[in-house]
C-alpha positions in Angstrom: 119.4 143.2 8.6 117.7 145.1 6.1 115.4 148.8 6.1 112.3 148.9 7.3 110.2 147.7 4.2 107.7 150.2 3.1 106.4 148.6 0.1 104.5 146.2 2.5 103.2 148.5 4.8 105.2 147.3 7.7 104.2 147.0 11.3 106.7 148.5 13.8 106.5 147.4 17.5 107.2 149.8 20.4 109.9 147.8 22.8 108.9 150.0 26.1 112.0 149.7 28.8 111.3 149.7 32.1 112.7 152.4 34.0 116.3 152.9 33.2 119.0 154.0 35.9 118.5 156.9 37.5 115.2 157.6 36.9 112.2 158.2 39.0 111.0 154.8 39.5 114.2 152.8 38.9 114.2 149.9 40.8 118.1 149.1 41.0 117.9 145.6 38.8 119.3 146.4 35.3 119.6 142.9 34.0 115.7 142.7 34.5 115.5 145.8 31.8 117.7 143.8 29.7 115.5 140.2 29.7 112.0 141.6 29.2 113.3 144.4 26.4 114.7 140.8 24.9 111.9 138.3 25.4 109.5 140.9 24.0 111.6 141.4 20.6 111.7 137.3 20.1 108.3 137.8 21.1 107.2 140.2 18.1 109.8 139.3 15.6 107.9 135.6 16.4 105.1 137.3 15.6 105.5 138.4 12.2 106.3 142.5 13.0 108.4 143.9 10.3 110.4 146.1 13.0 110.8 147.0 16.1 111.1 150.4 18.1 113.2 151.5 21.6 111.6 153.2 23.3 112.5 154.3 27.4 108.9 155.2 27.7 108.7 154.4 31.3 111.8 157.4 32.0 108.9 159.9 33.3 109.0 163.0 33.7 111.1 162.8 30.8 113.8 165.5 30.0 112.9 168.1 27.6 116.1 168.0 25.8 119.1 166.5 26.5 119.0 162.9 28.3 121.6 161.8 30.8 124.4 159.8 30.3 123.5 156.6 31.9 120.2 156.8 29.8 122.4 156.9 26.4 124.4 153.9 27.9 121.9 151.4 28.9 120.0 152.3 25.4 122.5 151.6 23.3 123.9 148.3 25.6 119.9 147.4 25.4 119.9 147.9 21.9 122.9 146.4 20.7 121.6 143.0 22.3 118.2 143.4 20.8 120.2 143.4 17.5 122.4 139.7 18.2 119.2 138.7 19.0 116.6 139.5 16.2 116.7 139.6 12.6 114.0 142.4 12.1 115.2 146.1 11.7 115.3 148.5 15.1 115.0 151.4 15.7 115.6 153.9 18.6 113.5 157.0 20.2 114.9 158.4 22.7 112.5 160.5 24.6 111.5 163.0 24.9 113.0 164.7 22.2 117.3 163.8 22.0 117.9 163.3 18.4 121.6 163.5 18.8 121.5 160.9 21.2 119.4 158.7 18.9 121.4 159.4 16.0 124.5 158.6 18.2 123.4 155.1 19.7 122.0 154.2 16.3 124.9 154.8 14.6 126.9 153.2 17.1 124.8 149.6 17.4 123.5 149.6 13.9 120.3 150.7 14.6 118.2 151.8 10.9 116.3 154.1 11.9 115.2 156.6 14.7 112.1 158.7 15.5 112.0 162.4 16.2 109.0 164.2 18.1 109.9 167.4 17.5 112.0 168.0 14.1 111.0 171.5 13.1 109.8 174.2 15.7 108.8 174.0 18.5 105.7 172.9 21.2 104.3 173.1 24.5 104.4 169.8 26.4 103.7 168.1 30.4 107.9 168.1 30.4 108.1 172.2 29.4 109.2 173.4 26.1 110.2 171.2 23.6 112.3 172.4 19.8 114.0 170.7 17.6 117.7 170.5 17.1 117.0 169.5 13.7 120.2 172.0 12.6 122.7 169.7 14.9 121.0 166.1 14.2 121.8 166.4 10.7 125.2 167.5 10.9 125.9 165.3 14.1 124.5 162.9 11.3 126.6 163.8 8.5 130.0 163.9 10.3 129.2 160.6 11.8 128.6 159.1 8.2 125.1 157.5 9.6 123.3 155.1 7.7 120.2 155.9 9.8 117.0 157.1 8.6 114.8 159.8 10.4 111.3 159.2 11.5 109.4 162.5 12.1 106.2 163.4 14.2 103.8 165.9 12.4 101.7 166.8 14.8 103.0 164.9 17.9 101.1 163.7 20.8 100.8 164.9 24.0 101.7 168.4 23.0 100.8 172.2 21.6 102.2 173.4 18.7 103.6 177.3 18.4 105.1 177.2 15.2 102.4 175.8 13.3 98.9 177.3 12.7 98.2 173.6 10.6 99.4 170.2 10.0 100.1 170.8 6.6 102.8 173.3 6.7 104.2 171.4 9.5 104.3 168.3 7.5 105.9 170.3 4.1 109.2 171.5 6.2 109.8 167.6 7.8 109.4 166.3 4.6 112.9 168.2 3.3 114.6 167.2 6.3 113.1 163.2 7.1 112.5 159.9 5.7 109.3 159.5 6.6 106.3 160.8 8.5 104.4 160.2 11.4 100.9 161.1 12.5 98.9 160.5 15.6 96.3 160.9 18.0 96.6 164.0 20.6 97.8 161.1 23.5 99.2 157.6 24.1 96.8 154.9 22.1 94.5 157.5 21.1 93.2 156.8 17.2 94.9 159.3 14.5 92.5 161.2 12.8 91.9 159.9 9.0 91.9 163.9 8.1 95.4 164.0 9.2 96.2 160.9 7.4 95.0 162.3 4.3 96.7 165.5 4.8 99.6 163.9 5.2 99.4 161.9 2.0 98.4 164.6 0.3 101.5 167.2 1.5 104.4 164.5 0.9 105.8 162.3 -1.7 107.9 160.4 1.8 106.3 157.0 3.7 102.9 158.3 6.0 102.8 155.7 9.2 99.9 155.9 11.9 101.9 156.5 15.2 98.8 155.5 18.1 95.8 154.8 18.1 95.7 151.4 15.7 93.9 148.5 16.4 92.9 145.4 15.0 89.1 146.4 14.7 90.1 149.4 13.0 93.1 148.8 11.0 91.2 148.0 7.6 90.0 152.2 7.7 93.8 153.0 7.0 95.4 150.5 5.5 95.0 151.4 1.6 96.4 154.5 2.3 98.7 154.6 5.4 102.7 153.2 4.5 102.7 151.6 8.3 101.6 151.3 11.4 104.0 152.2 14.9 102.1 149.8 17.7 102.7 150.1 21.1 100.3 150.1 23.7 97.3 147.9 22.1 100.2 145.3 22.4 100.0 145.3 25.9 97.5 143.6 28.5 94.8 146.3 29.1 96.1 148.7 26.7 98.8 150.4 28.9 101.6 151.2 27.4 103.3 150.3 31.0 101.9 146.6 30.8 103.4 143.8 29.7 103.2 142.2 25.8 99.5 140.3 25.6 100.7 137.7 23.3 97.2 137.2 22.4 96.4 140.1 20.9 99.9 139.9 19.1 99.0 137.2 17.4 95.4 138.3 16.8 96.7 142.2 14.9 99.3 139.9 13.0 97.0 137.8 11.5 94.9 140.2 10.6 97.6 142.1 9.2 98.7 138.8 7.1 95.5 138.6 5.7 95.2 142.2 4.7 98.0 141.6 2.6 97.1 138.4 1.1 93.7 139.8 0.1 94.3 143.2 -1.2 91.0 143.9 0.4 91.4 147.1 2.0 88.5 149.5 3.0 88.5 153.2 1.5 87.6 156.5 3.2 
């Protein structure tokens, strides 16, 4: 299983796990979590998605820092089962910001990348004050001999920054300690500002991914400049992250992406 190939402007689909054990909305059926995650992983792979990112998205309210052991165990178990069932690269996002758990799980199950929402600075979010753990995360990765890439958010959604006056400064700092930069809209599913993408591309040599708001109708506007796309809620019924994958929307989107790749006719800003 290879790492994410940025030369093809990859589409990374999110697997939003059902509520995991111990969380507010967990219904006691752990088998259902595994079954749905594997089903969605196979559907994404069949449609031509390039990579998958597993998230404990339905575990709200999130821990702002360290998640409990049961969350780590569940995500490791599900992640390994997905890896056994598909051939595309797998990544992890342990919400809201447990980068140490993400590195540990990824290293232990053979995942290729992790997403870190706050990798530099600090933000005020609905879950409290969230701050970087880069000093611990990078040392842990080194000690584990982790061959895991870090995709880090700049101007992370659902949050207000403390440390940075503008996204340009944050991107420059992230570029030193990350393998790719993610720019997103203000909330889940909201469209990413074109200006943020341009700023990111001007201030880093690392790949820049669009982290939210990409649809079959607007991807043309970003395709020429973005290096990849993380798609979550758009692939769901009614565009809601808590819904299930709409395979018709998924197929239509991936057909559009494949056509863009074949034609090379991308709309410039």
